[in-house]
Every structure is written in C-alpha cells, then in structure tokens.
N, CA, C and O of each residue as an XYZ file, in Angstrom:
264
protein
N     -16.970     -6.822     -0.723
C     -15.939     -5.933     -1.229
C     -14.615     -6.228     -0.527
O     -14.558     -6.323      0.699
N     -13.579     -6.366     -1.301
C     -12.259     -6.672     -0.772
C     -11.589     -5.376     -0.311
O     -11.671     -4.355     -0.994
N     -10.931     -5.418      0.843
C     -10.263     -4.225      1.344
C      -8.822     -4.165      0.832
O      -8.266     -5.164      0.377
N      -8.244     -2.992      0.914
C      -6.868     -2.793      0.468
C      -5.915     -3.674      1.265
O      -4.989     -4.254      0.698
N      -6.132     -3.780      2.575
C      -5.213     -4.565      3.399
C      -5.228     -6.040      3.018
O      -4.229     -6.736      3.203
N      -6.344     -6.522      2.489
C      -6.400     -7.919      2.055
C      -5.613     -8.138      0.773
O      -5.144     -9.248      0.518
N      -5.461     -7.099     -0.035
C      -4.741     -7.211     -1.291
C      -3.257     -6.879     -1.159
O      -2.474     -7.160     -2.066
N      -2.874     -6.288     -0.046
C      -1.473     -5.911      0.151
C      -0.621     -7.151      0.385
O      -1.084     -8.140      0.953
N       0.616     -7.084     -0.056
C       1.576     -8.156      0.207
C       1.971     -8.102      1.677
O       1.833     -7.070      2.332
N       2.462     -9.222      2.183
C       2.870     -9.286      3.589
C       3.971     -8.274      3.896
O       3.965     -7.662      4.965
N       4.914     -8.092      2.975
C       6.003     -7.142      3.213
C       5.464     -5.717      3.320
O       5.944     -4.925      4.132
N       4.458     -5.392      2.492
C       3.851     -4.056      2.556
C       3.099     -3.869      3.866
O       3.168     -2.800      4.473
N       2.390     -4.887      4.304
C       1.660     -4.806      5.570
C       2.622     -4.613      6.732
O       2.379     -3.799      7.624
N       3.712     -5.365      6.715
C       4.699     -5.278      7.785
C       5.334     -3.896      7.833
O       5.471     -3.308      8.906
N       5.723     -3.376      6.673
C       6.329     -2.044      6.623
C       5.342     -0.982      7.104
O       5.718     -0.072      7.843
N       4.085     -1.098      6.688
C       3.064     -0.133      7.099
C       2.870     -0.164      8.616
O       2.832      0.883      9.262
N       2.746     -1.367      9.181
C       2.560     -1.481     10.639
C       3.759     -0.923     11.398
O       3.599     -0.253     12.418
N       4.968     -1.206     10.891
C       6.175     -0.709     11.538
C       6.221      0.815     11.519
O       6.571      1.438     12.521
N       5.871      1.417     10.386
C       5.872      2.877     10.288
C       4.801      3.487     11.181
O       5.023      4.536     11.786
N       3.633      2.838     11.271
C       2.581      3.337     12.160
C       3.035      3.288     13.617
O       2.778      4.210     14.390
N       3.712      2.202     13.979
C       4.210      2.076     15.349
C       5.237      3.164     15.643
O       5.195      3.793     16.701
N       6.149      3.382     14.719
C       7.152      4.442     14.908
C       6.491      5.812     15.001
O       6.940      6.677     15.753
N       5.418      6.003     14.230
C       4.693      7.272     14.266
C       4.139      7.512     15.673
O       4.233      8.620     16.201
N       3.562      6.472     16.275
C       2.977      6.603     17.607
C       4.045      6.862     18.675
O       3.797      7.578     19.646
N       5.229      6.277     18.493
C       6.286      6.390     19.493
C       7.198      7.593     19.267
O       8.099      7.840     20.069
N       6.979      8.339     18.198
C       7.866      9.449     17.855
C       7.851     10.519     18.951
O       6.795     10.858     19.485
N       9.029     11.042     19.277
C       9.120     12.014     20.361
C       8.578     13.404     20.005
O       8.158     14.150     20.890
N       8.587     13.743     18.743
C       8.115     15.080     18.354
C       7.051     14.978     17.264
O       6.908     13.947     16.606
N       6.324     16.050     17.093
C       5.272     16.087     16.081
C       5.847     15.911     14.679
O       5.283     15.183     13.862
N       6.967     16.578     14.399
C       7.541     16.493     13.053
C       8.020     15.082     12.730
O       7.861     14.607     11.606
N       8.603     14.423     13.714
C       9.035     13.039     13.504
C       7.833     12.145     13.265
O       7.863     11.264     12.406
N       6.774     12.377     14.030
C       5.547     11.613     13.858
C       4.962     11.845     12.466
O       4.518     10.906     11.805
N       4.966     13.086     12.038
C       4.454     13.429     10.707
C       5.273     12.751      9.611
O       4.718     12.279      8.618
N       6.582     12.706      9.792
C       7.464     12.048      8.833
C       7.073     10.580      8.651
O       6.943     10.105      7.523
N       6.886      9.867      9.761
C       6.531      8.455      9.670
C       5.117      8.267      9.124
O       4.845      7.280      8.440
N       4.217      9.205      9.419
C       2.857      9.118      8.870
C       2.900      9.256      7.358
O       2.231      8.509      6.644
N       3.686     10.212      6.866
C       3.792     10.412      5.421
C       4.439      9.213      4.733
O       4.050      8.844      3.625
N       5.422      8.610      5.389
C       6.034      7.401      4.822
C       5.038      6.256      4.784
O       4.999      5.504      3.809
N       4.228      6.109      5.835
C       3.211      5.054      5.868
C       2.170      5.290      4.776
O       1.734      4.344      4.120
N       1.772      6.542      4.580
C       0.834      6.874      3.507
C       1.433      6.536      2.141
O       0.727      6.084      1.239
N       2.728      6.756      1.999
C       3.413      6.417      0.757
C       3.383      4.926      0.477
O       3.229      4.510     -0.671
N       3.529      4.117      1.521
C       3.456      2.661      1.367
C       2.070      2.268      0.865
O       1.944      1.420     -0.019
N       1.026      2.887      1.432
C      -0.335      2.584      0.983
C      -0.557      2.982     -0.472
O      -1.164      2.234     -1.237
N      -0.067      4.156     -0.852
C      -0.232      4.616     -2.233
C       0.494      3.697     -3.210
O      -0.025      3.391     -4.283
N       1.707      3.254     -2.834
C       2.447      2.334     -3.692
C       1.682      1.030     -3.867
O       1.599      0.498     -4.974
N       1.126      0.517     -2.783
C       0.363     -0.731     -2.855
C      -0.865     -0.552     -3.736
O      -1.186     -1.428     -4.540
N      -1.554      0.578     -3.592
C      -2.729      0.833     -4.431
C      -2.354      0.883     -5.905
O      -3.057      0.317     -6.742
N      -1.255      1.554     -6.232
C      -0.826      1.646     -7.629
C      -0.456      0.267     -8.180
O      -0.806     -0.071     -9.311
N       0.251     -0.523     -7.375
C       0.647     -1.862     -7.813
C      -0.583     -2.730     -8.067
O      -0.657     -3.423     -9.082
N      -1.545     -2.693     -7.149
C      -2.762     -3.488     -7.281
C      -3.549     -3.055     -8.511
O      -4.047     -3.894     -9.262
N      -3.660     -1.753     -8.715
C      -4.381     -1.234     -9.888
C      -3.685     -1.661    -11.180
O      -4.344     -2.071    -12.135
N      -2.349     -1.565    -11.211
C      -1.580     -1.966    -12.395
C      -1.788     -3.451    -12.703
O      -1.979     -3.835    -13.858
N      -1.749     -4.282    -11.651
C      -1.944     -5.716    -11.855
C      -3.356     -6.004    -12.361
O      -3.537     -6.858    -13.229
N      -4.346     -5.310    -11.837
C      -5.734     -5.528    -12.266
C      -5.918     -5.113    -13.724
O      -6.592     -5.807    -14.485
N      -5.330     -3.999    -14.114
C      -5.428     -3.544    -15.506
C      -4.747     -4.554    -16.422
O      -5.265     -4.868    -17.494
N      -3.596     -5.059    -16.008
C      -2.893     -6.063    -16.808
C      -3.707     -7.332    -16.973
O      -3.764     -7.896    -18.066
N      -4.341     -7.790    -15.890
C      -5.197     -8.978    -15.980
C      -6.350     -8.742    -16.948
O      -6.679     -9.610    -17.756
N      -6.962     -7.562    -16.861
C      -8.089     -7.233    -17.731
C      -7.646     -7.199    -19.191
O      -8.348     -7.709    -20.065
N      -6.493     -6.606    -19.456
C      -6.007     -6.531    -20.829
C      -5.701     -7.922    -21.383
O      -6.009     -8.211    -22.539
N      -5.095     -8.786    -20.563
C      -4.806    -10.151    -21.015
C      -6.096    -10.904    -21.302
O      -6.191    -11.650    -22.277
N      -7.104    -10.697    -20.427
C      -8.378    -11.371    -20.624
C      -9.033    -10.885    -21.914
O      -9.611    -11.688    -22.648
N      -8.954     -9.596    -22.202
C      -9.543     -9.028    -23.411
C      -8.847     -9.549    -24.675
O      -9.504     -9.766    -25.694
N      -7.543     -9.750    -24.619
C      -6.811    -10.259    -25.776
C      -7.197    -11.703    -26.069
O      -7.293    -12.101    -27.229
N      -7.416    -12.481    -25.021
C      -7.797    -13.880    -25.223
C      -9.177    -13.984    -25.844
O      -9.445    -14.929    -26.586
N     -10.057    -13.039    -25.561
C     -11.410    -13.062    -26.093
C     -11.504    -12.764    -27.579
O     -12.493    -13.114    -28.223
N     -10.475    -12.113    -28.131
C     -10.519    -11.711    -29.552
C     -10.219    -12.881    -30.468
O     -10.213    -12.723    -31.688
C-alpha cells in the first residue's frame, strides 16, 4: 500500500515539514495550533489533488476501453 507522503509532491512535503517545525517551535499554544491547522490543510489539499488525478486517470482509461 502506497502512503500519502509517497504520493505528495516535493513542494508539498517541504511546506508540510516547515509548518510542522514552526508548530514545534511556536512560543504559544495558539500559534502552535495555527501552524498545525495550516499543516493539516496542506495534507488535505494533497489528498484532494491525488484523488482528482486518480479519478481522471480512471476516466481516461474507461474512455479508451469503449
């Protein structure tokens, strides 16, 4: 089974790692929460992009079969 991190683009991985690092170094809980939510947003965007690409590949494959 392929993991999400293996399917993520390098730019998405870099942004996610940077936000996680900022989350750990944040001086207050609210600042840490802000960076955590932004990092979660990066993951959700990557998941949506990967799902969209997979659906598109499947649809193209189905059209070729007809």
